[in-house]
C-alpha positions in Angstrom: -21.0 -19.1 9.5 -19.6 -19.9 12.7 -16.5 -21.6 11.6 -16.1 -18.1 9.4 -16.4 -15.9 12.4 -14.1 -17.7 14.7 -11.3 -17.9 11.8 -11.6 -14.2 11.3 -11.2 -13.3 14.6 -8.3 -15.5 15.2 -6.3 -14.1 12.7 -7.3 -11.0 13.7 -5.5 -12.3 17.1 -2.7 -13.9 15.9 -1.8 -11.0 13.5 -1.7 -8.7 15.9 0.5 -10.8 17.6 2.7 -11.0 14.6 2.8 -7.0 14.3 3.8 -6.6 17.8 6.9 -8.5 17.6 8.0 -6.6 14.3 9.0 -2.9 13.9 5.9 -1.8 15.0 6.8 -1.7 18.4 9.7 1.2 17.7 9.3 4.4 20.0 9.1 7.5 18.4 9.4 6.2 14.5 7.0 3.6 14.1 6.1 2.8 10.2 3.2 1.2 10.9 0.8 3.6 9.8 -1.3 2.7 6.6 -1.0 5.2 4.2 -4.1 4.7 2.1 -7.0 5.8 4.7 -9.5 5.2 1.6 -11.2 1.7 2.3 -13.6 0.6 -0.4 -16.3 -1.8 0.5 -17.5 -4.6 -1.1 -21.2 -5.1 -2.6 -23.3 -2.4 -4.2 -23.1 1.2 -3.7 -24.0 4.3 -5.1 -20.9 6.1 -3.8 -17.0 5.6 -3.4 -16.2 6.8 0.0 -19.7 6.3 1.6 -20.7 3.1 2.2 -24.2 1.7 1.1 -27.3 0.3 2.4 -27.8 -2.3 0.0 -26.3 -5.9 0.1 -25.9 -8.4 -2.1 -28.5 -11.2 -3.2 -29.3 -14.2 -1.3 -26.4 -17.1 -2.0 -25.1 -14.7 -4.4 -21.4 -13.8 -5.0 -20.0 -9.8 -5.8 -16.4 -9.0 -7.0 -14.9 -6.1 -7.6 -11.2 -4.3 -8.3 -10.5 -0.6 -7.0 -7.6 0.9 -8.6 -6.2 4.0 -6.8 -3.9 6.4 -7.1 -2.2 9.2 -4.4 0.4 11.4 -4.7 2.5 12.1 -1.0 0.2 10.5 1.4 3.0 10.9 3.9 5.7 14.0 4.1 8.3 14.9 6.7 9.1 18.2 7.4 12.6 19.4 9.1 12.8 22.3 11.0 15.5 23.8 8.6 13.5 23.2 5.7 9.6 23.7 6.7 8.2 25.1 3.8 10.1 21.9 1.8 8.6 18.8 3.4 10.7 15.3 2.0 7.8 12.8 0.7 8.3 9.4 2.7 5.6 8.4 0.3 5.6 10.3 -2.7 3.5 8.5 -5.7 1.8 5.1 -4.8 -0.7 3.0 -6.8 -2.9 0.5 -4.8 -5.3 -2.3 -6.0 -8.2 -3.7 -3.5 -9.6 -7.2 -4.8 -13.0 -6.9 -3.4 -15.4 -9.8 -2.3 -18.9 -10.2 -1.0 -21.2 -13.0 -0.4 -24.9 -12.8 0.3 -26.0 -14.7 3.2 -29.2 -13.2 3.5 -31.0 -10.8 1.3 -30.4 -8.3 3.6 -27.4 -10.0 5.4 -23.8 -10.0 3.6 -19.9 -10.6 4.5 -17.1 -8.9 2.8 -13.8 -9.0 2.3 -11.3 -6.9 1.0 -7.4 -7.6 -0.5 -5.8 -4.7 -0.9 -2.0 -4.4 -2.5 0.6 -1.6 -3.1 1.5 -2.4 -6.9 4.0 0.6 -7.1 5.3 3.2 -4.4 8.4 5.6 -4.3 9.5 7.9 -1.8 12.2 8.1 0.8 10.5 5.7 3.4 12.0 6.2 7.0 15.4 6.8 5.2 15.9 10.1 6.5 15.0 9.1 10.3 16.4 5.5 10.9 18.8 5.3 7.7 17.5 2.8 6.6 16.8 1.6 2.4 14.2 3.7 0.6 10.8 2.4 0.5 10.1 -0.8 -1.0 8.4 -0.6 -4.4 5.6 -3.3 -4.2 3.9 -4.3 -0.5 1.1 -6.3 0.6 -1.5 -4.4 2.7 -3.9 -5.4 5.5 -6.2 -7.9 4.9 -10.5 -6.3 5.7 -13.1 -8.6 6.3 -16.5 -7.9 8.0 -20.3 -7.9 7.2 -23.3 -6.0 6.3 -26.7 -5.9 7.8 -29.8 -3.7 5.9 -31.8 -2.7 8.9 -34.1 -0.2 6.5 -34.3 -1.6 2.7 -35.6 0.9 -0.2 -37.8 -0.8 -2.5 -35.7 -3.3 -4.7 -36.7 -1.6 -8.1 -34.8 0.4 -10.4 -34.3 4.2 -8.7 -36.3 6.3 -11.6 -39.0 4.7 -10.6 -41.7 6.7 -8.8 -42.4 3.9 -6.0 -38.7 3.2 -5.8 -37.7 6.3 -3.7 -37.0 6.0 0.0 -34.9 5.9 3.2 -32.1 2.9 3.6 -30.0 2.1 6.6 -27.6 -0.6 7.2 -25.2 -1.3 10.2 -21.4 -2.4 9.3 -18.9 -4.1 10.8 -15.2 -4.5 9.7 -12.1 -6.0 11.0 -8.4 -5.4 9.7 -5.8 -8.0 10.3 -2.5 -7.0 10.2 -1.0 -8.9 7.3 1.1 -5.9 5.5 4.7 -5.2 5.5 5.0 -3.3 8.5 8.2 -1.3 7.2 6.3 0.3 4.4 3.5 2.5 5.8 1.1 -0.8 4.6 0.2 -2.3 7.6 -1.7 -1.1 11.2 0.1 -2.1 14.4 -2.7 -4.7 15.3 -6.1 -5.4 14.6 -8.1 -2.5 14.1 -12.4 -2.6 14.5 -14.1 -0.6 12.6 -18.3 -0.1 13.1 -20.4 2.3 11.6 -23.9 3.2 10.3 -24.7 4.0 6.7 -27.8 5.6 5.6 -29.1 7.0 2.5 -32.3 8.5 1.0 -33.2 8.1 -2.9 -35.9 10.5 -4.8 -36.1 9.6 -8.4 -32.9 11.5 -9.9 -31.6 12.8 -6.7 -29.4 10.1 -4.2 -28.1 11.2 -0.6 -25.4 9.1 1.7 -23.8 9.6 4.9 -22.0 7.1 7.4 -20.7 7.6 11.2 -18.8 5.6 12.5 -14.9 4.7 14.1 -11.5 2.6 13.2 -10.4 1.8 16.9 -6.6 0.6 16.9 -3.7 1.2 19.0 -1.8 4.4 18.9 1.0 4.8 16.4 3.9 7.5 16.8 5.8 8.7 14.0 7.9 11.5 14.7 5.1 13.0 16.6 2.6 12.1 14.2 0.1 10.1 16.6 -2.5 7.5 14.6 -4.9 6.0 17.0 -8.9 5.4 16.8 -10.3 7.9 14.3 -14.0 8.8 13.7 -15.1 8.4 10.5 -17.8 10.9 9.1 -18.7 10.7 5.3 -21.2 12.4 3.1 -22.0 12.6 -0.3 -24.9 13.7 -2.9 -25.4 12.5 -6.3 -27.2 13.3 -9.7 -28.5 11.1 -11.9 -27.7 13.3 -15.5 -28.6 10.3 -17.8 -31.3 8.6 -15.9 -32.2 5.9 -18.4 -30.5 2.6 -18.0 -28.3 4.2 -15.1 -26.1 5.6 -18.0 -24.5 8.6 -15.9 -24.8 9.7 -12.4 -22.5 12.5 -11.0 -21.6 12.5 -7.5 -19.6 15.1 -4.8 -18.1 13.5 -1.3 -16.7 14.8 1.6 -14.7 12.2 4.2 -13.3 13.4 7.5 -11.2 10.8 9.7 -10.6 13.1 12.8 -8.1 11.4 15.2 -8.9 11.2 19.1 -5.4 11.1 20.1 -3.5 14.1 21.1 -0.5 14.8 19.0 3.1 15.1 20.1 6.5 17.2 19.6 9.3 15.2 19.1 12.9 16.3 21.4 16.3 14.8 21.1 17.6 13.9 24.7 21.0 11.7 25.8 18.9 8.6 25.6 17.2 9.1 22.2 14.4 10.8 20.8 11.1 11.8 23.1 7.7 12.2 22.1 5.7 14.8 24.4 1.7 15.7 23.8 1.5 19.1 22.8 -2.1 19.8 23.1 -3.1 19.9 19.6 -5.3 17.5 17.1 -5.3 16.2 13.5 -8.2 15.7 11.1 -7.5 14.1 8.0 -10.2 15.3 5.3 -10.8 14.6 1.4 -12.8 16.0 -1.0 -13.9 13.8 -4.4 -15.9 14.1 -7.4 -17.0 10.6 -9.6 -18.6 9.6 -12.2 -20.9 6.6 -12.1 -22.2 4.2 -15.2 -24.2 0.7 -14.6 -25.7 0.6 -18.1 -25.7 -3.3 -18.0 -27.0 -6.4 -16.1 -29.3 -4.4 -14.7 -27.5 -1.9 -12.6 -25.5 -4.8 -11.1 -22.2 -3.7 -13.0 -20.8 -0.5 -12.6 -17.8 1.6 -13.6 -17.0 4.5 -11.1 -14.7 6.9 -11.7 -13.4 9.6 -8.7 -11.0 12.5 -8.6 -10.1 14.4 -5.2 -7.4 15.3 -2.6 -6.9 16.2 0.8 -7.7 19.6 2.2 -5.6 21.7 4.5 -7.2 21.5 8.1 -3.8 21.3 10.3 -1.7 24.9 11.4 1.7 24.8 11.8 4.0 26.7 14.3 3.8 29.6 11.5 0.2 30.1 11.1 0.4 28.3 7.5 -2.3 25.5 6.8 -1.2 22.3 5.7 -2.7 18.4 5.0 -2.0 16.1 8.1 -0.5 12.6 7.7 -2.5 10.4 5.3 -3.9 13.5 3.8 -2.8 13.0 -0.2 -2.8 16.1 -2.4 -4.2 14.0 -5.2 -6.5 10.8 -5.3 -7.7 9.4 -8.4 -9.5 6.3 -8.0 -11.1 3.7 -10.7 -13.4 0.9 -9.9 -15.4 -1.5 -11.8 -17.9 -3.8 -9.3 -20.3 -6.9 -10.2 -22.9 -6.6 -6.9 -25.8 -8.6 -8.0 -29.1 -7.3 -6.4 -32.0 -9.1 -7.7 -33.6 -6.0 -8.7 -37.2 -6.9 -10.4 -38.4 -3.6 -11.1 -41.9 -4.4 -12.3 -42.2 -7.4 -10.0 -43.2 -9.9 -12.9 -40.6 -12.6 -11.1 -38.1 -12.0 -13.9 -34.8 -9.8 -12.7 -33.6 -6.9 -14.0 -30.8 -8.5 -15.3 -32.3 -10.5 -17.2 -35.5 -9.0 -18.1 -35.9 -7.6 -21.9 -38.7 -5.2 -20.7 -37.9 -4.5 -16.9 -40.5 -1.8 -16.9 -43.2 -3.9 -18.2 -44.4 -7.5 -16.3 -44.5 -10.4 -18.3 -43.5 -14.1 -18.0 -40.3 -15.5 -18.2 -41.2 -17.6 -21.4 -41.0 -14.4 -23.1 -38.1 -12.6 -21.3 -39.9 -10.6 -19.0 -41.9 -8.7 -21.8 -45.8 -8.7 -22.0 -47.1 -11.2 -24.8 -48.3 -9.3 -27.4 
């Protein structure tokens, strides 16, 4: 584990140096902004945008694949046509491969490998004169760890004695391994600490996450992205309780930027960016449907639809969605995350228990001998 931690830190440092030598250092027009701010977590989770408090069973692996479609996450307005912004990233399809390993029943290691399968748009060509946005791109690798401080009973949620609170701490690091000319990479390593909490009572589930994305400032035509806060919340309801057949959730995520925005003006020595006293707060909503009918709830499928919420005001008093806030987002994910759930406490995990609500010996598949 110590060797893995050393390797992770080394990767962040080396990749940060790589990014510093690339186009991320371009003043005012740096494209090192991640257009997809949805960073799904590995391991068990009831929600898509809110981190869960459960971890993978000890000595077991979890894997998942999350596909995301975004519409216009980054657009550029011009003084001559403020009502007709040009999409620098128009349509984008990302795929994130997720992995997790349970070190103990409360501690897991996480890994996320995202790629841009397809994207189109003008890229930086309206400003720099370079080519259009690359059709595919590698995105920044993420890795980290999750520790559960307060665990709920490891039983099926519709049991009366499975209700309770959960609390977990997360720490994630982003290595800028992505393409730095395609709005797919950070300028350097990003550190993401957060605290996730949830509550489960029969059919109702509530979740929240609070944290930060700590990074240096990137300035793109006055839109400055630096350290951001993470505020996420969700509420879910089991519509078809038996076997986790269908759960509907509503989620909200805010990423307030703590860096002051700027106004760009042209001078004889080139464009100059000056702080203008305004701040932005990308915000998104999402409704999801989740189903986990097999493997004792360890294998889950999720579909989410949402989009950005206008939170910024232009010079004409018109609301608009700030940079990295798409007008539409569609998410489809499948995850296998073994938790070792044993609802009837008979020593046979629910994933292989033919009678998960009735205790019985393993010789009879977990069912009572009759």
